[in-house]
SEGUFI-131083 format. One record per residue (C-alpha): residue number from 1; residue in three letters; chain; x, y, z. Coordinates in pm, 1 decimal. Each point is the difference from the previous one (the first is absolute). Last residue first. Layout:
SEGUFI-131083
+-----+--------+--------+----------+----------+----------+
| num | residu | chaine |       xx |       yy |       zz |
+-----+--------+--------+----------+----------+----------+
| NUM |    ALA |      A |        X |        Y |        Z |
...
+-----+--------+--------+----------+----------+----------+
This chain:
SEGUFI-131083
+-----+--------+--------+----------+----------+----------+
| num | residu | chaine |       xx |       yy |       zz |
+-----+--------+--------+----------+----------+----------+
| 135 |    UNK |      A |    369.6 |  -8537.5 |   6929.1 |
| 134 |    UNK |      A |    -26.1 |   -246.6 |    347.5 |
| 133 |    UNK |      A |    341.5 |    -89.1 |    193.3 |
| 132 |    UNK |      A |     17.8 |   -312.9 |    156.8 |
| 131 |    UNK |      A |    212.3 |   -153.0 |    261.3 |
| 130 |    UNK |      A |    188.3 |   -264.4 |     28.7 |
| 129 |    UNK |      A |    159.2 |    -94.8 |    342.0 |
| 128 |    UNK |      A |    232.1 |     -2.2 |    270.5 |
| 127 |    UNK |      A |    332.5 |   -104.9 |   -154.9 |
| 126 |    UNK |      A |    337.5 |     98.1 |    180.6 |
| 125 |    UNK |      A |    300.6 |     91.7 |   -258.6 |
| 124 |    UNK |      A |    317.0 |    -52.9 |    -66.1 |
| 123 |    UNK |      A |    208.6 |      2.7 |   -338.4 |
| 122 |    UNK |      A |   -179.9 |    222.2 |   -150.1 |
| 121 |    UNK |      A |    165.1 |     85.8 |   -353.8 |
| 120 |    UNK |      A |    -40.9 |    383.9 |    -20.9 |
| 119 |    UNK |      A |    -22.3 |    100.7 |   -336.2 |
| 118 |    UNK |      A |    187.9 |    367.7 |    -59.0 |
| 117 |    UNK |      A |     93.6 |    233.0 |    275.8 |
| 116 |    UNK |      A |     65.5 |   -168.1 |    293.6 |
| 115 |    UNK |      A |    202.7 |   -237.8 |   -183.3 |
| 114 |    UNK |      A |    316.4 |     10.1 |    239.3 |
| 113 |    UNK |      A |   -218.9 |      5.8 |    311.9 |
| 112 |    UNK |      A |    -98.6 |   -375.5 |    -14.6 |
| 111 |    UNK |      A |   -369.6 |    -47.8 |     20.7 |
| 110 |    UNK |      A |   -206.1 |    -97.9 |    320.2 |
| 109 |    UNK |      A |   -385.0 |      4.1 |     14.0 |
| 108 |    UNK |      A |    -72.9 |    -37.7 |    349.6 |
| 107 |    UNK |      A |   -355.1 |     15.2 |    -33.9 |
| 106 |    UNK |      A |   -265.5 |   -168.1 |   -153.6 |
| 105 |    UNK |      A |   -253.1 |     68.3 |   -288.7 |
| 104 |    UNK |      A |     10.7 |   -132.4 |   -339.1 |
| 103 |    UNK |      A |   -207.5 |     99.4 |   -264.7 |
| 102 |    UNK |      A |   -414.7 |    -88.2 |   -158.5 |
| 101 |    UNK |      A |    -79.7 |    285.4 |   -275.5 |
| 100 |    UNK |      A |   -395.9 |    -27.7 |    -47.1 |
|  99 |    UNK |      A |   -261.6 |    131.9 |   -230.9 |
|  98 |    UNK |      A |   -259.8 |     96.3 |    153.5 |
|  97 |    UNK |      A |   -380.6 |   -170.4 |    129.8 |
|  96 |    UNK |      A |    106.2 |   -289.2 |    164.1 |
|  95 |    UNK |      A |    247.0 |    189.2 |    229.9 |
|  94 |    UNK |      A |   -286.0 |    202.6 |    106.5 |
|  93 |    UNK |      A |   -174.8 |   -275.8 |     63.8 |
|  92 |    UNK |      A |    284.4 |   -139.0 |    229.5 |
|  91 |    UNK |      A |     53.1 |    326.3 |    164.9 |
|  90 |    UNK |      A |   -378.1 |    -59.5 |    171.0 |
|  89 |    UNK |      A |     -4.2 |   -362.8 |     29.6 |
|  88 |    UNK |      A |    -38.5 |   -300.9 |   -208.4 |
|  87 |    UNK |      A |    370.4 |   -113.3 |    -46.4 |
|  86 |    UNK |      A |    203.7 |     58.6 |   -321.6 |
|  85 |    UNK |      A |    194.8 |   -352.5 |     31.0 |
|  84 |    UNK |      A |    363.6 |     48.8 |   -186.7 |
|  83 |    UNK |      A |    209.7 |   -257.8 |   -133.9 |
|  82 |    UNK |      A |    346.7 |     60.0 |    -20.6 |
|  81 |    UNK |      A |    297.1 |     76.7 |   -253.7 |
|  80 |    UNK |      A |    340.9 |    113.0 |     38.8 |
|  79 |    UNK |      A |    180.7 |     -8.7 |   -355.1 |
|  78 |    UNK |      A |    223.5 |   -193.0 |   -213.6 |
|  77 |    UNK |      A |   -254.7 |   -253.0 |   -146.4 |
|  76 |    UNK |      A |   -137.1 |   -105.6 |    301.5 |
|  75 |    UNK |      A |     74.9 |     50.3 |    367.0 |
|  74 |    UNK |      A |   -238.0 |    -44.0 |    274.8 |
|  73 |    UNK |      A |   -257.9 |    200.4 |    246.9 |
|  72 |    UNK |      A |   -297.0 |   -207.7 |    110.5 |
|  71 |    UNK |      A |   -305.0 |    116.5 |    229.6 |
|  70 |    UNK |      A |     62.5 |    380.5 |     -7.8 |
|  69 |    UNK |      A |   -335.6 |    174.3 |    137.6 |
|  68 |    UNK |      A |   -223.7 |    315.1 |    -83.1 |
|  67 |    UNK |      A |   -157.0 |    318.5 |    107.0 |
|  66 |    UNK |      A |     95.9 |     73.6 |    338.8 |
|  65 |    UNK |      A |    -65.8 |    344.9 |     92.0 |
|  64 |    UNK |      A |   -126.4 |    -49.5 |    338.6 |
|  63 |    UNK |      A |    292.6 |   -265.3 |    100.4 |
|  62 |    UNK |      A |    225.3 |    349.3 |     -8.0 |
|  61 |    UNK |      A |    302.3 |   -177.2 |    -79.1 |
|  60 |    UNK |      A |    316.2 |     33.3 |    160.8 |
|  59 |    UNK |      A |    325.9 |    100.3 |   -206.8 |
|  58 |    UNK |      A |    196.0 |    184.1 |    337.7 |
|  57 |    UNK |      A |    -77.9 |    333.8 |   -153.1 |
|  56 |    UNK |      A |   -390.4 |     10.4 |     50.9 |
|  55 |    UNK |      A |   -207.5 |   -109.3 |   -292.7 |
|  54 |    UNK |      A |   -191.8 |    195.4 |   -189.7 |
|  53 |    UNK |      A |   -266.7 |    -78.2 |   -261.9 |
|  52 |    UNK |      A |     54.4 |     96.3 |   -377.0 |
|  51 |    UNK |      A |    167.8 |   -334.7 |    -51.8 |
|  50 |    UNK |      A |   -226.7 |   -261.2 |    -10.3 |
|  49 |    UNK |      A |     36.7 |   -230.2 |    307.2 |
|  48 |    UNK |      A |    155.7 |   -351.8 |     58.9 |
|  47 |    UNK |      A |    -81.5 |   -310.9 |    192.1 |
|  46 |    UNK |      A |    266.6 |   -331.7 |    -54.3 |
|  45 |    UNK |      A |   -164.2 |   -301.5 |    -37.6 |
|  44 |    UNK |      A |   -262.1 |   -229.3 |    144.4 |
|  43 |    UNK |      A |    224.5 |   -208.8 |    268.3 |
|  42 |    UNK |      A |    254.9 |   -158.1 |   -287.8 |
|  41 |    UNK |      A |     89.9 |    351.7 |   -125.1 |
|  40 |    UNK |      A |     56.4 |    139.8 |    307.2 |
|  39 |    UNK |      A |    248.0 |   -285.2 |    115.2 |
|  38 |    UNK |      A |    176.7 |     10.9 |   -299.5 |
|  37 |    UNK |      A |     87.8 |    347.1 |     68.0 |
|  36 |    UNK |      A |     65.9 |    -31.4 |    355.0 |
|  35 |    UNK |      A |    279.4 |   -266.7 |   -127.6 |
|  34 |    UNK |      A |    130.7 |    131.3 |   -244.2 |
|  33 |    UNK |      A |     89.9 |   -125.9 |   -294.3 |
|  32 |    UNK |      A |   -213.9 |    139.4 |   -251.7 |
|  31 |    UNK |      A |     29.7 |    340.2 |    119.6 |
|  30 |    UNK |      A |    385.2 |     64.9 |    125.9 |
|  29 |    UNK |      A |    220.3 |   -212.8 |   -143.6 |
|  28 |    UNK |      A |   -223.6 |    -95.8 |   -328.2 |
|  27 |    UNK |      A |    -30.4 |    363.5 |    -69.0 |
|  26 |    UNK |      A |    373.0 |     48.6 |     68.3 |
|  25 |    UNK |      A |    135.0 |   -221.7 |   -225.7 |
|  24 |    UNK |      A |   -229.8 |     65.0 |   -298.4 |
|  23 |    UNK |      A |    126.7 |    330.8 |     28.6 |
|  22 |    UNK |      A |   -233.8 |    295.0 |     68.6 |
|  21 |    UNK |      A |    166.9 |    372.7 |   -174.3 |
|  20 |    UNK |      A |   -126.2 |    299.7 |    131.0 |
|  19 |    UNK |      A |    -49.4 |    284.5 |   -209.8 |
|  18 |    UNK |      A |   -321.6 |     32.1 |    177.9 |
|  17 |    UNK |      A |   -190.3 |    -68.0 |   -320.0 |
|  16 |    UNK |      A |    218.9 |   -278.9 |    -62.2 |
|  15 |    UNK |      A |    347.5 |    -72.7 |    -83.3 |
|  14 |    UNK |      A |     81.4 |   -336.5 |   -152.2 |
|  13 |    UNK |      A |    111.3 |   -384.7 |    151.2 |
|  12 |    UNK |      A |   -398.4 |    -55.4 |     95.1 |
|  11 |    UNK |      A |   -314.1 |     81.4 |   -147.7 |
|  10 |    UNK |      A |   -203.4 |    138.6 |    283.4 |
|   9 |    UNK |      A |   -331.9 |    -73.4 |    115.2 |
|   8 |    UNK |      A |   -161.5 |   -150.2 |   -298.3 |
|   7 |    UNK |      A |   -365.6 |   -155.2 |     74.7 |
|   6 |    UNK |      A |    -31.5 |   -347.3 |    -27.8 |
|   5 |    UNK |      A |   -330.2 |    -78.9 |     62.4 |
|   4 |    UNK |      A |   -278.3 |    339.0 |    152.7 |
|   3 |    UNK |      A |   -291.3 |   -208.5 |    150.2 |
|   2 |    UNK |      A |   -309.8 |    240.9 |     68.6 |
|   1 |    UNK |      A |   -196.4 |    -48.8 |    319.2 |
+-----+--------+--------+----------+----------+----------+
């Protein structure tokens, strides 16, 4: 297993690659203060996979492709950061040999209608996990 500490997930208050803006307020409400997320983190972490392996439309993770566990999520220096453990699984070993780009996976992302063509501030979000894109 390989421990990755302080991985930047998203910069708060500025558009990400999907032109969405995650504010500190929405991240605290939907991730950091979420009792389910807190429970999962206290029980060993939140499992994720490499993005190239598909999951169904519900966002359910296919356990055959688990690559890592997110063990801590926090805000530091205006960024949402995480500590991630790459697991000793086939996908975890693949992740250990790759350049990684972490990103949020969730459902129910809501943005104001008037901001459809520009940066969109996220006003509602149901956090599921952090997945990894490999390069």
